[in-house]
C-alpha positions as CSV (number, residue, x, y, z in Angstrom):
1,X,-0.1,-0.3,0.1
2,X,1.3,3.5,-0.8
3,X,0.1,6.8,0.9
4,X,0.3,10.2,0.0
5,X,-0.6,13.3,2.2
6,X,-0.5,16.5,0.2
7,X,-0.4,20.3,1.3
8,X,0.3,23.3,-0.6
9,X,4.4,23.7,-0.6
10,X,5.3,19.9,0.9
11,X,7.3,21.7,3.8
12,X,4.6,21.6,6.8
13,X,1.4,19.6,7.0
14,X,1.9,17.0,4.5
15,X,5.7,16.1,5.3
16,X,4.6,16.0,9.2
17,X,2.2,13.6,8.5
18,X,4.1,11.6,6.5
19,X,7.0,11.5,9.6
20,X,4.3,10.5,11.8
21,X,2.9,7.8,9.2
22,X,6.4,6.6,8.6
23,X,7.2,6.4,12.5
24,X,4.0,4.0,12.9
25,X,5.2,1.7,10.4
26,X,8.5,1.5,11.5
27,X,7.6,1.5,15.5
28,X,5.2,-1.2,14.6
29,X,7.3,-3.1,12.1
30,X,4.5,-3.4,9.4
31,X,5.9,-4.4,5.8
32,X,4.7,-3.7,2.7
33,X,3.3,0.1,3.2
34,X,5.5,3.5,1.8
35,X,4.5,6.7,2.7
36,X,4.8,9.9,0.6
37,X,4.1,13.3,1.0
38,X,3.8,15.9,-1.7
39,X,2.7,19.9,-2.8
40,X,0.0,21.2,-5.2
41,X,2.8,24.3,-5.6
42,X,6.0,22.9,-3.9
43,X,9.2,24.1,-4.8
44,X,12.4,22.4,-4.4
45,X,14.3,25.6,-3.2
46,X,12.0,25.7,0.0
47,X,13.8,25.7,2.8
48,X,12.7,23.2,6.0
49,X,11.6,25.8,8.5
50,X,13.4,24.8,12.1
51,X,10.4,24.7,14.0
52,X,9.1,21.6,12.0
53,X,12.5,19.9,12.7
54,X,12.2,20.6,16.6
55,X,8.7,19.8,16.8
56,X,9.4,16.3,14.9
57,X,12.8,15.7,17.6
58,X,10.1,16.8,20.3
59,X,8.1,13.9,19.4
60,X,10.8,11.2,19.0
61,X,11.4,11.6,14.8
62,X,14.8,12.2,13.4
63,X,15.0,14.8,10.8
64,X,16.4,13.3,7.7
65,X,17.1,16.3,4.6
66,X,13.5,16.2,2.5
67,X,13.3,18.2,-0.7
68,X,9.5,19.7,-1.2
69,X,8.5,17.7,-4.3
70,X,5.3,18.6,-6.5
71,X,2.7,15.8,-7.1
72,X,2.7,14.2,-10.4
73,X,0.5,12.1,-12.2
74,X,2.8,9.4,-11.4
75,X,2.5,9.9,-7.8
76,X,-1.5,9.7,-8.6
77,X,-1.2,6.3,-10.7
78,X,0.8,4.8,-7.8
79,X,-0.8,5.6,-4.8
80,X,-3.5,3.6,-3.3
81,X,-4.7,6.6,-0.7
82,X,-4.2,10.2,-1.7
83,X,-4.8,12.5,1.6
84,X,-5.2,16.1,0.8
85,X,-4.9,18.5,3.7
86,X,-8.0,21.5,2.5
87,X,-11.0,20.9,0.4
88,X,-9.1,23.4,-2.1
89,X,-6.4,20.9,-2.4
90,X,-9.1,17.9,-2.4
91,X,-10.8,19.7,-5.7
92,X,-7.6,20.5,-7.2
93,X,-6.8,17.1,-7.2
94,X,-9.8,15.4,-8.3
95,X,-10.7,18.4,-11.0
96,X,-7.0,17.7,-12.4
97,X,-7.3,13.8,-12.1
98,X,-11.3,13.1,-11.8
99,X,-10.5,8.8,-12.9
100,X,-8.7,8.8,-9.6
101,X,-11.3,10.7,-7.1
102,X,-11.9,7.3,-5.7
103,X,-8.6,7.4,-3.5
104,X,-8.3,11.2,-3.1
105,X,-9.9,12.0,0.4
106,X,-9.9,15.5,2.7
107,X,-6.9,14.3,5.4
108,X,-9.4,15.3,8.5
109,X,-12.4,13.7,7.0
110,X,-10.9,10.6,6.1
111,X,-9.0,10.3,9.6
112,X,-12.0,11.0,11.9
113,X,-15.0,12.0,9.8
114,X,-14.4,15.8,10.4
115,X,-15.1,17.4,6.9
116,X,-12.7,20.3,7.5
117,X,-9.6,22.0,6.3
118,X,-6.4,21.2,8.6
119,X,-5.0,24.2,9.7
120,X,-1.4,24.9,8.3
121,X,0.3,25.7,11.6
122,X,3.3,27.4,8.8
123,X,2.7,31.0,10.2
124,X,2.2,30.1,13.8
125,X,4.5,29.7,16.6
126,X,4.9,28.2,20.3
127,X,1.5,26.8,21.9
128,X,-0.6,27.1,18.6
129,X,2.3,25.5,16.3
130,X,2.0,22.7,18.8
131,X,-1.5,22.4,18.8
132,X,-2.2,22.4,14.8
133,X,1.0,19.7,14.9
134,X,-0.4,17.6,17.8
135,X,-4.0,17.7,15.8
136,X,-1.7,16.1,12.6
137,X,-0.3,13.7,14.8
138,X,-3.6,12.3,16.2
139,X,-5.1,12.6,12.8
140,X,-2.2,10.2,11.6
141,X,-2.9,7.5,14.3
142,X,-6.5,7.3,13.5
143,X,-5.9,6.7,9.7
144,X,-3.3,4.0,10.7
145,X,-6.3,2.7,12.9
146,X,-8.6,3.2,10.0
147,X,-6.4,1.3,8.2
148,X,-5.7,-1.6,10.7
149,X,-2.4,-1.1,10.9
150,X,-2.2,-0.4,14.9
151,X,-4.6,-1.0,17.6
152,X,-5.0,2.4,19.3
153,X,-6.4,1.1,22.4
154,X,-2.7,0.1,23.1
155,X,-1.1,3.8,22.8
């Protein structure tokens, strides 16, 4: 199974979701799961904000160099599940790839039946950044549970 998280620039929400999901897969020793993240308007020269790196480290994830990547048709083809952070991103993906609309979903809707956008913490600091980042982490745990990859009652 291949899962793709999508946000605007691929340096915050989708990347955080990717790293949290990779940690779940690694910690649970699950085989056969590939996790990527992409952006609707990603530029390879975008720098990873230090606060993202610090947030991951605080949650036990070592940062490895990340280059923002623009989502491609090949990513859509090869992914089994594509999770967009906002309804606008969802709409953009479905408009561009209508034949794959069955595997493209809104992140929070798929994770916890909340038909709303995942707020972007990129311009937030301190407690507000932590709050949004933690919501991403919780949603990722819910996705892993929904896909029967982990038992959340043990966490």
